[in-house]
C-alpha positions as CSV (number, residue, x, y, z in Angstrom):
1,M,88.1,125.3,104.0
2,P,84.5,125.7,105.2
3,G,82.2,123.2,103.5
4,T,79.5,120.7,104.0
5,G,81.5,117.5,104.6
6,C,83.7,115.9,102.0
7,D,83.9,118.4,99.2
8,L,86.4,118.2,96.4
9,A,88.8,121.1,96.4
10,V,92.2,122.1,95.0
11,R,94.9,124.4,96.1
12,I,96.5,126.4,93.3
13,D,99.3,128.9,94.1
14,G,98.3,128.9,97.8
15,Q,94.6,129.6,97.0
16,D,91.8,127.1,97.7
17,Y,88.9,126.4,95.4
18,F,86.0,124.1,95.4
19,V,86.0,121.9,92.2
20,V,83.1,121.7,89.7
21,D,82.7,119.4,86.7
22,T,84.1,116.4,88.6
23,G,83.2,115.0,92.0
24,I,84.9,113.4,94.9
25,D,83.4,110.0,94.2
26,D,84.7,110.1,90.6
27,H,88.2,109.4,92.1
28,G,87.8,106.2,94.0
29,D,86.4,105.5,97.4
30,A,86.4,108.8,99.2
31,H,86.2,107.2,102.6
32,A,89.0,104.7,102.2
33,N,92.2,105.4,104.1
34,E,93.8,107.0,101.0
35,G,90.5,108.5,99.9
36,L,89.9,112.2,99.4
37,C,87.9,112.6,102.6
38,N,90.8,111.2,104.6
39,A,94.0,112.2,102.8
40,V,95.3,115.2,100.9
41,R,96.3,114.0,97.5
42,K,98.3,115.6,94.7
43,A,96.7,115.8,91.3
44,R,97.5,117.0,87.8
45,V,94.6,119.2,86.8
46,S,93.7,121.6,84.0
47,G,90.8,124.0,83.8
48,E,90.1,127.5,84.9
49,V,88.9,129.5,87.9
50,R,85.5,130.9,87.3
51,D,83.3,132.7,89.9
52,G,85.6,131.6,92.7
53,K,85.5,127.9,91.8
54,F,87.9,125.6,89.8
55,V,86.1,124.3,86.7
56,A,88.0,121.1,85.9
57,A,88.7,120.1,82.4
58,T,91.0,117.2,83.6
59,F,91.6,115.9,87.1
60,D,94.1,113.0,87.5
61,L,95.3,111.9,90.9
62,L,99.0,111.3,91.3
63,P,100.3,108.0,92.7
64,Q,99.5,107.3,96.4
65,D,103.1,107.4,97.5
66,R,102.7,111.2,97.4
67,L,99.8,111.4,99.8
68,R,99.6,113.1,103.2
69,Q,97.1,111.9,105.8
70,V,94.8,114.5,107.3
């Protein structure tokens, strides 16, 4: 996705969306090996897509054994 560095995004049904109402730093050290700037992580989320962005009501990362390095 085009962005300005380490931006929080989700992929839902094959479509990518930047996330609002939670930030990348709200979910641990973004620059750690398993951090969201360095690894794709699965998450359980709820919210809605509004104006091309995902508005998060909840955003919970799943255990790290399900991560994929980028």
